[in-house]
VMD Tcl script that draws the C-alpha trace (Angstrom):
set ca {
  {0.00 0.00 0.00}
  {1.37 3.41 -0.97}
  {0.63 6.94 0.13}
  {0.76 10.03 -2.06}
  {3.62 12.46 -1.55}
  {2.30 15.45 0.42}
  {5.00 17.94 1.21}
  {2.74 19.83 3.56}
  {3.18 16.89 5.95}
  {6.97 17.05 5.86}
  {8.31 17.92 9.30}
  {11.66 18.96 10.64}
  {14.29 16.20 10.40}
  {15.13 16.74 14.07}
  {11.61 15.53 14.91}
  {11.99 12.28 12.97}
  {13.25 8.94 14.19}
  {16.11 6.89 12.85}
  {18.91 9.44 12.52}
  {21.50 7.46 14.45}
  {20.41 4.20 12.86}
  {20.78 5.89 9.45}
  {24.27 7.10 10.38}
  {25.20 3.52 11.32}
  {23.78 2.10 8.10}
  {25.56 4.76 6.03}
  {28.82 3.76 7.68}
  {28.24 0.11 6.83}
  {27.30 0.97 3.24}
  {30.51 2.98 2.98}
  {32.43 -0.02 4.26}
  {30.83 -2.16 1.54}
  {31.74 0.37 -1.15}
  {35.46 -0.32 -0.81}
  {35.91 -3.55 1.11}
  {36.21 -5.59 -2.09}
  {38.91 -3.35 -3.53}
  {40.72 -2.99 -0.22}
  {40.69 -6.77 -0.01}
  {42.68 -6.82 -3.24}
  {45.18 -4.33 -1.83}
  {45.71 -6.12 1.45}
  {46.25 -9.56 -0.11}
  {48.91 -8.07 -2.36}
  {51.57 -10.21 -0.68}
  {49.70 -13.33 -1.85}
  {49.48 -12.12 -5.45}
  {53.17 -11.17 -5.42}
  {53.86 -14.76 -4.38}
  {51.73 -16.11 -7.28}
  {52.70 -13.54 -9.93}
  {56.14 -12.19 -8.94}
  {56.91 -10.73 -12.38}
  {53.58 -9.02 -13.10}
  {53.60 -6.07 -10.61}
  {50.17 -6.98 -9.14}
  {49.73 -3.92 -6.90}
  {50.38 -1.56 -9.81}
  {48.74 -3.50 -12.64}
  {45.53 -4.37 -10.79}
  {45.13 -0.74 -9.70}
  {45.74 0.41 -13.28}
  {43.09 -2.06 -14.54}
  {40.58 -0.96 -11.89}
  {40.73 2.79 -12.39}
  {39.90 3.25 -16.13}
  {36.70 1.25 -15.66}
  {35.80 3.23 -12.54}
  {36.54 6.58 -14.20}
  {34.92 5.76 -17.55}
  {31.75 4.44 -15.94}
  {31.61 7.42 -13.59}
  {31.86 9.87 -16.52}
  {28.85 8.25 -18.18}
  {26.85 8.13 -14.96}
  {27.68 11.73 -14.00}
  {26.58 12.99 -17.43}
  {23.25 11.14 -17.17}
  {22.88 11.55 -13.39}
  {19.46 13.25 -13.49}
  {17.92 10.39 -15.51}
  {19.29 7.45 -13.52}
  {17.32 5.74 -10.77}
  {19.55 5.91 -7.68}
  {18.10 2.77 -6.09}
  {18.76 0.57 -9.12}
  {22.19 2.13 -9.57}
  {23.31 1.44 -6.00}
  {21.82 -2.06 -5.83}
  {23.52 -2.99 -9.11}
  {26.84 -1.78 -7.72}
  {26.60 -3.73 -4.45}
  {25.45 -6.90 -6.24}
  {28.35 -6.61 -8.70}
  {30.79 -6.14 -5.80}
  {29.43 -9.27 -4.10}
  {29.56 -11.45 -7.23}
  {33.04 -10.23 -8.24}
  {34.51 -10.89 -4.79}
  {32.97 -14.35 -4.84}
  {34.45 -14.79 -8.34}
  {37.96 -14.20 -6.99}
  {37.36 -16.92 -4.42}
  {36.17 -19.32 -7.14}
  {39.26 -18.62 -9.28}
  {41.51 -19.56 -6.40}
  {39.49 -22.69 -5.62}
  {39.36 -23.74 -9.27}
  {43.09 -23.29 -9.86}
  {44.16 -24.68 -6.46}
  {46.13 -21.50 -5.82}
  {48.29 -21.70 -8.94}
  {49.70 -18.75 -10.86}
  {49.89 -18.35 -14.63}
  {48.84 -15.73 -17.13}
  {45.33 -17.20 -17.55}
  {44.48 -16.84 -13.87}
  {46.05 -13.38 -13.82}
  {43.84 -12.22 -16.70}
  {40.76 -13.66 -14.97}
  {41.65 -11.75 -11.79}
  {42.06 -8.58 -13.89}
  {38.54 -9.05 -15.31}
  {37.02 -9.22 -11.85}
  {39.06 -6.18 -10.81}
  {37.60 -4.31 -13.82}
  {34.15 -5.28 -12.51}
  {35.14 -3.73 -9.16}
  {35.79 -0.48 -11.01}
  {32.35 -0.50 -12.64}
  {30.70 -1.31 -9.30}
  {32.66 1.43 -7.52}
  {31.45 4.08 -9.97}
  {27.84 2.99 -9.48}
  {27.96 2.84 -5.69}
  {30.28 5.65 -4.70}
  {28.82 8.24 -7.08}
  {25.26 7.09 -6.38}
  {25.62 7.10 -2.60}
  {27.49 10.43 -2.44}
  {24.90 12.06 -4.69}
  {22.06 10.57 -2.65}
  {23.51 11.58 0.72}
  {24.53 15.07 -0.43}
  {20.98 16.37 0.13}
  {20.65 14.70 3.53}
  {22.37 15.32 6.87}
  {26.10 16.12 6.64}
  {26.55 13.40 9.28}
  {25.29 10.83 6.76}
  {27.91 11.56 4.12}
  {30.62 11.82 6.76}
  {29.58 8.42 8.13}
  {29.68 6.99 4.60}
  {33.25 8.20 4.09}
  {34.23 6.98 7.54}
  {32.91 3.62 6.38}
  {35.12 3.81 3.28}
  {38.16 4.28 5.53}
  {36.89 1.66 7.99}
  {36.86 -0.86 5.16}
  {40.60 -0.32 4.78}
  {41.26 -0.61 8.50}
  {39.02 -3.69 8.76}
  {40.61 -5.47 5.80}
  {44.10 -4.66 7.08}
  {43.23 -5.99 10.53}
  {41.66 -9.14 9.10}
  {44.68 -9.63 6.86}
  {47.08 -9.34 9.78}
  {45.00 -11.83 11.80}
  {44.64 -14.36 8.98}
  {48.32 -14.03 8.03}
  {49.36 -14.63 11.64}
  {46.87 -17.50 12.13}
  {48.01 -19.45 9.06}
  {51.62 -18.28 8.84}
  {53.18 -21.56 10.00}
  {50.71 -23.95 8.34}
  {50.96 -25.69 4.99}
  {49.73 -23.31 2.26}
  {48.96 -20.89 5.09}
  {49.10 -17.78 2.92}
  {46.45 -19.16 0.56}
  {44.18 -20.37 3.39}
  {44.25 -16.94 4.99}
  {43.37 -15.26 1.68}
  {40.44 -17.62 1.03}
  {38.98 -17.00 4.49}
  {39.53 -13.30 3.94}
  {37.66 -13.25 0.58}
  {34.80 -15.31 2.03}
  {34.29 -12.75 4.83}
  {34.41 -9.88 2.31}
  {31.76 -11.58 0.13}
  {29.47 -11.98 3.15}
  {29.86 -8.30 4.10}
  {28.94 -7.25 0.54}
  {25.81 -9.39 0.79}
  {24.87 -7.61 4.03}
  {25.19 -4.25 2.22}
  {22.71 -5.42 -0.42}
  {20.23 -6.36 2.32}
  {20.70 -3.10 4.27}
  {20.27 -0.84 1.26}
  {17.34 -2.78 -0.22}
  {15.30 -3.40 2.93}
  {16.46 -1.13 5.77}
  {17.87 2.23 4.67}
  {14.97 3.36 2.48}
  {12.40 2.73 5.25}
  {14.07 4.83 7.96}
  {11.83 7.86 8.77}
  {14.55 10.49 8.39}
  {15.67 9.02 5.05}
  {12.05 9.07 3.82}
  {11.83 12.70 4.92}
  {14.83 13.78 2.87}
  {13.77 11.79 -0.16}
  {10.24 13.18 -0.04}
  {11.78 16.62 0.19}
  {14.08 15.85 -2.75}
  {11.13 14.66 -4.84}
  {9.24 17.86 -3.99}
  {12.24 19.87 -5.21}
  {12.21 18.21 -8.62}
  {14.54 15.25 -8.16}
  {13.65 12.29 -10.37}
  {16.29 9.92 -8.98}
  {14.55 9.03 -5.70}
  {11.21 7.70 -6.97}
  {12.13 4.01 -6.69}
  {13.46 4.48 -3.15}
  {10.24 6.22 -2.12}
  {8.18 3.49 -3.77}
  {10.17 0.90 -1.79}
  {9.21 2.80 1.35}
  {5.52 2.81 0.35}
  {5.32 6.42 -0.88}
  {3.83 7.30 -4.27}
  {5.61 10.28 -5.85}
  {2.99 12.10 -7.87}
  {3.71 15.74 -8.68}
  {0.83 17.90 -9.82}
  {2.25 20.61 -11.99}
  {0.43 23.33 -13.91}
  {2.02 25.53 -16.51}
  {5.64 25.41 -17.58}
  {7.33 22.46 -19.17}
  {8.64 19.16 -17.90}
  {12.26 20.16 -17.97}
  {14.01 20.14 -14.61}
  {15.00 23.71 -13.74}
  {18.46 23.52 -12.17}
  {22.01 24.59 -12.82}
  {23.74 22.61 -15.54}
  {26.68 20.35 -14.74}
  {28.99 22.89 -16.38}
  {27.64 25.71 -14.17}
  {27.93 23.57 -11.06}
  {31.50 22.63 -11.95}
  {32.56 26.21 -12.60}
  {31.13 27.32 -9.25}
  {32.88 24.48 -7.41}
  {36.04 24.01 -9.45}
  {38.27 24.51 -6.41}
  {36.55 21.69 -4.51}
  {36.90 19.43 -7.56}
  {40.61 20.30 -7.84}
  {41.06 19.62 -4.11}
  {39.83 16.06 -4.50}
  {41.83 15.53 -7.69}
  {45.06 16.73 -6.05}
  {44.46 14.77 -2.84}
  {44.10 11.47 -4.69}
  {46.78 12.09 -7.33}
  {49.29 12.38 -4.50}
  {47.92 9.49 -2.43}
  {47.71 6.97 -5.29}
  {51.13 7.90 -6.66}
  {52.50 6.42 -3.42}
  {49.86 3.96 -2.19}
  {49.92 1.00 -2.69}
  {52.52 0.36 -5.43}
  {55.41 2.30 -3.87}
  {54.83 0.65 -0.50}
  {55.01 -2.86 -1.95}
  {57.90 -2.43 -4.38}
  {60.03 0.60 -3.49}
  {60.57 0.57 0.27}
  {63.38 -1.98 0.35}
  {64.00 -4.87 2.77}
  {63.76 -4.39 6.53}
  {63.59 -6.36 9.77}
  {59.84 -6.94 9.38}
  {60.46 -8.98 6.22}
  {57.27 -10.09 4.44}
  {55.23 -8.27 7.12}
  {56.67 -4.87 6.20}
  {54.36 -3.98 3.29}
  {51.33 -5.41 5.14}
  {52.12 -3.24 8.19}
  {52.59 -0.12 6.02}
  {49.23 -0.66 4.31}
  {47.58 -1.24 7.69}
  {49.05 1.98 9.14}
  {47.76 3.98 6.18}
  {44.28 2.48 6.52}
  {44.04 3.01 10.29}
  {45.14 6.66 10.20}
  {42.89 7.35 7.21}
  {39.99 6.04 9.32}
  {40.92 8.09 12.40}
  {41.28 11.25 10.31}
  {37.74 10.98 8.96}
  {36.37 11.47 12.48}
  {38.44 14.61 13.13}
  {36.08 17.01 11.24}
  {33.43 16.17 13.85}
  {35.42 18.52 16.09}
  {34.23 21.84 14.67}
  {37.21 23.80 16.01}
  {39.63 21.84 13.80}
  {37.39 21.29 10.76}
  {38.73 23.19 7.75}
  {36.02 24.91 5.70}
  {38.02 27.70 4.06}
  {38.14 27.16 0.30}
  {41.62 28.68 0.05}
  {42.80 26.69 3.06}
  {41.64 23.40 1.55}
  {43.37 24.14 -1.75}
  {46.63 25.16 -0.06}
  {46.61 22.04 2.14}
  {46.00 19.83 -0.91}
  {48.96 21.40 -2.73}
  {51.22 21.24 0.34}
  {50.86 17.44 0.47}
  {53.05 17.17 -2.65}
  {56.04 17.77 -0.36}
  {55.50 14.16 0.69}
  {56.93 12.93 -2.65}
  {60.56 13.94 -1.92}
  {60.03 12.91 1.71}
  {59.09 9.37 0.67}
  {61.92 9.19 -1.88}
  {64.66 10.13 0.58}
  {63.17 8.03 3.40}
  {63.06 4.93 1.17}
  {66.66 5.57 0.10}
  {68.27 6.60 3.39}
  {65.78 6.16 6.26}
  {64.78 3.19 8.36}
  {61.38 1.51 8.68}
  {60.30 3.68 11.62}
  {60.42 6.89 9.59}
  {58.60 5.21 6.71}
  {55.79 4.14 9.06}
  {55.50 7.74 10.31}
  {55.28 9.08 6.74}
  {52.68 6.51 5.70}
  {50.63 7.36 8.79}
  {50.68 11.06 7.87}
  {49.71 10.21 4.28}
  {46.61 8.41 5.57}
  {45.84 11.10 8.15}
  {45.93 13.96 5.64}
  {44.03 11.97 2.99}
  {41.10 11.12 5.27}
  {40.85 14.54 6.91}
  {40.90 16.59 3.70}
  {38.51 14.24 1.87}
  {35.81 14.58 4.53}
  {36.32 18.35 4.87}
  {35.81 18.88 1.12}
  {32.84 16.55 0.70}
  {30.91 17.84 3.72}
  {31.57 21.51 2.92}
  {30.91 21.65 -0.84}
  {27.16 20.71 -0.89}
  {26.31 23.46 1.62}
  {26.32 25.99 -1.22}
  {22.98 24.59 -2.37}
  {20.99 24.63 0.84}
  {18.84 27.61 -0.21}
  {17.98 28.17 -3.85}
  {14.88 30.00 -5.06}
  {13.24 30.04 -8.48}
  {9.93 31.44 -9.69}
  {7.72 28.71 -11.09}
  {3.99 27.90 -11.03}
  {4.21 24.49 -9.36}
  {1.41 23.16 -7.19}
  {2.22 21.56 -3.85}
  {5.97 22.24 -3.67}
  {7.10 23.78 -0.38}
  {5.42 27.15 -0.93}
  {7.41 30.01 0.56}
  {5.68 33.13 -0.72}
  {2.60 33.65 -2.84}
  {1.45 36.47 -5.11}
  {-1.01 36.87 -8.00}
  {1.50 36.18 -10.76}
  {3.89 33.60 -9.38}
  {4.75 31.27 -6.56}
  {8.26 31.08 -5.10}
  {9.59 27.75 -3.93}
  {12.57 26.29 -2.16}
  {13.49 24.42 -5.30}
  {16.20 22.34 -7.01}
  {18.31 21.99 -3.87}
  {18.38 18.18 -4.04}
  {18.94 17.82 -7.81}
  {21.92 20.21 -7.68}
  {23.43 18.58 -4.62}
  {23.04 15.14 -6.19}
  {24.70 16.34 -9.40}
  {27.50 18.07 -7.49}
  {28.16 14.92 -5.47}
  {28.55 12.93 -8.69}
  {30.88 15.54 -10.20}
  {33.09 15.58 -7.10}
  {33.36 11.77 -7.12}
  {34.25 11.97 -10.84}
  {37.21 14.25 -10.03}
  {38.16 12.02 -7.09}
  {38.30 9.01 -9.41}
  {40.18 11.08 -11.99}
  {42.77 11.86 -9.36}
  {43.04 8.19 -8.44}
  {43.55 7.22 -12.09}
  {46.24 9.88 -12.62}
  {47.98 8.87 -9.40}
  {47.99 5.21 -10.41}
  {49.56 6.11 -13.77}
  {52.20 8.35 -12.15}
  {53.01 5.60 -9.64}
  {54.82 3.73 -12.44}
  {57.44 6.50 -12.55}
  {58.94 5.12 -9.33}
  {60.18 1.98 -11.13}
  {60.87 3.23 -14.68}
  {64.62 3.28 -15.23}
  {65.61 1.25 -12.17}
  {65.73 -2.11 -13.95}
  {62.38 -3.43 -12.63}
  {60.04 -2.07 -15.30}
}
mol new
graphics top color blue
foreach p $ca { graphics top sphere $p radius 0.5 }
foreach p [lrange $ca 0 end-1] q [lrange $ca 1 end] { graphics top cylinder $p $q radius 0.2 }
display resetview
């Protein structure tokens, strides 16, 4: 049974139930958005054992990113026409099936290497890229017109996926380290857990998130503001989105993607610069260019774990308002200043010991997580109040006169579009960083 959308019944979000449950679910959905890919990163030691001559950390990342970026470009261009519910569910289902596929490859080949298995792994990694573009862009766009705490929780979940996978990898590596084929057994258990977590994300998004009162509030509000991407989510929650409109045309009245990008180009550049720097170092440099140390085969695993943990911690720091950076100039300067880490990593790898490298990797994760959340929680605020004169019926009437009605309009469509554009630049930065990461090994005899 469905009920018609009546915006006159929309109440303040502070009066609605489910906010903290929604924050928790958003965090878990964020975890599911990257746990499959982070699983690939943290079992890098296993793939280096199987494919020692194929640069797994660098090649798999390079395979992943073009598919993520290309898919995201298509989705961002057609964002206003795409059903967010179907988009996100497709992404989570693809993540689940692809992670399970990696497990089947290992079972089918009995843990053997070879170019055929490597190509099959690359195909599933490409599927991760397609799934990432669907989920990350869809969720960020969807949460951009809700509470800032929701999108922050989602990005905390992204970082938590890295910390969780690193912790699980350390545990499974330690548990099976002395057993026969222990490395492979740990990886198989690890992939099985990741597949199960992806399945939980499908269940939470399909049957829990859409029915939370505060989520229904924001989606009803988004529908009243002209958003066409939330209709399936509202239908799943038992709400019929019928807009009665008189006069005017059917075209959604909002800023174009080009106008949004021009108004927020500094935020887009922030995300691009943050991830160009991060991915030019992580993970390829950490696996192949840090030398041999006392930790032996544990060294790269520990470095990846330190990055993931500090990235997670940093995403909570903006909750402290006194240290949250919201200055547009400040965010851009901080993003540019991080490029000083490149010579720092070079000289530390060449002359320093493992302690200094761990400190640098920790700072890389800390600055990455902090700046990412600051940018993505600050940028959508520019579209909290937008007015346009139209003769719509039943849309959050603010002021009335004989010739026109003024409405609080197109807030949600613009925030959704901006969220997709920002994720597009984030993925563009990741792709550029992955390509530049190869410069560390060109000319040193390992290329």
